PLY file of the C-alpha trace (Angstrom):
ply
format ascii 1.0
element vertex 81
property float x
property float y
property float z
element edge 80
property int vertex1
property int vertex2
end_header
18.51 26.62 17.28
19.23 23.01 15.80
17.27 20.92 18.16
14.06 23.23 17.58
14.61 22.29 13.47
15.55 18.85 14.22
12.08 18.74 16.18
10.33 20.46 13.04
12.04 17.72 10.86
11.03 14.69 12.65
7.38 16.18 12.86
7.06 16.77 9.27
8.13 13.24 8.52
5.73 11.74 10.76
2.99 13.65 9.34
4.15 12.95 5.52
4.04 9.02 6.65
0.63 9.41 8.19
-0.74 11.00 4.80
1.01 8.18 3.04
-0.19 5.84 5.07
-3.87 6.67 4.84
-3.25 6.86 0.86
-2.56 3.48 0.74
-5.65 1.26 -0.80
-6.81 -1.15 1.61
-5.73 -4.64 0.70
-8.26 -6.77 -1.56
-10.84 -8.56 -0.41
-10.18 -12.28 -0.58
-7.10 -13.98 -1.76
-7.93 -14.93 -5.14
-8.06 -10.82 -5.39
-4.51 -10.99 -3.90
-3.50 -13.47 -6.51
-5.44 -11.69 -9.56
-3.50 -8.22 -8.54
-0.33 -10.08 -8.32
-0.78 -11.51 -11.50
-1.74 -8.95 -13.74
1.42 -6.66 -11.95
3.60 -10.00 -13.16
2.50 -9.74 -16.67
2.66 -5.13 -16.79
6.31 -6.07 -15.83
6.88 -8.66 -18.81
5.22 -6.76 -20.99
7.84 -3.45 -20.28
10.73 -5.87 -20.45
9.55 -7.03 -23.70
9.07 -3.37 -25.37
12.48 -2.73 -23.86
13.75 -6.28 -26.31
11.51 -4.77 -29.30
13.84 -1.08 -29.10
17.03 -3.02 -29.23
15.55 -6.18 -31.88
17.05 -6.04 -35.14
16.41 -9.51 -36.52
13.03 -9.86 -38.61
12.30 -13.20 -36.81
13.41 -12.30 -33.28
10.54 -8.93 -33.28
8.10 -10.75 -34.57
8.17 -13.64 -31.84
8.43 -10.20 -29.34
4.83 -8.51 -31.49
3.79 -11.83 -30.66
4.47 -12.34 -26.89
3.15 -8.39 -26.14
0.15 -9.52 -28.15
-0.27 -12.20 -25.62
0.63 -10.15 -23.08
-1.94 -7.45 -23.65
-4.77 -10.22 -24.11
-3.80 -11.76 -20.66
-3.57 -7.93 -19.23
-6.99 -7.40 -20.44
-8.77 -10.09 -19.48
-7.83 -9.90 -15.86
-9.05 -6.30 -16.58
0 1
1 2
2 3
3 4
4 5
5 6
6 7
7 8
8 9
9 10
10 11
11 12
12 13
13 14
14 15
15 16
16 17
17 18
18 19
19 20
20 21
21 22
22 23
23 24
24 25
25 26
26 27
27 28
28 29
29 30
30 31
31 32
32 33
33 34
34 35
35 36
36 37
37 38
38 39
39 40
40 41
41 42
42 43
43 44
44 45
45 46
46 47
47 48
48 49
49 50
50 51
51 52
52 53
53 54
54 55
55 56
56 57
57 58
58 59
59 60
60 61
61 62
62 63
63 64
64 65
65 66
66 67
67 68
68 69
69 70
70 71
71 72
72 73
73 74
74 75
75 76
76 77
77 78
78 79
79 80
């Protein structure tokens, strides 16, 4: 009985893996497009860190610097589309 459950589990895992593979987006067409996507991901990651820092910041000047950095990051992300 355990062997039957085991084979079903493996079968289900393989099906899920196949579905996940088929749902993935194809890789970007060009090296430039890949570079743009990596740059955008990096900027979005940095934006999340700045937002977290902003939640903890208490000094007005530090908060102002974070807001300015956030504005710059958001404009760069928008530019990359």
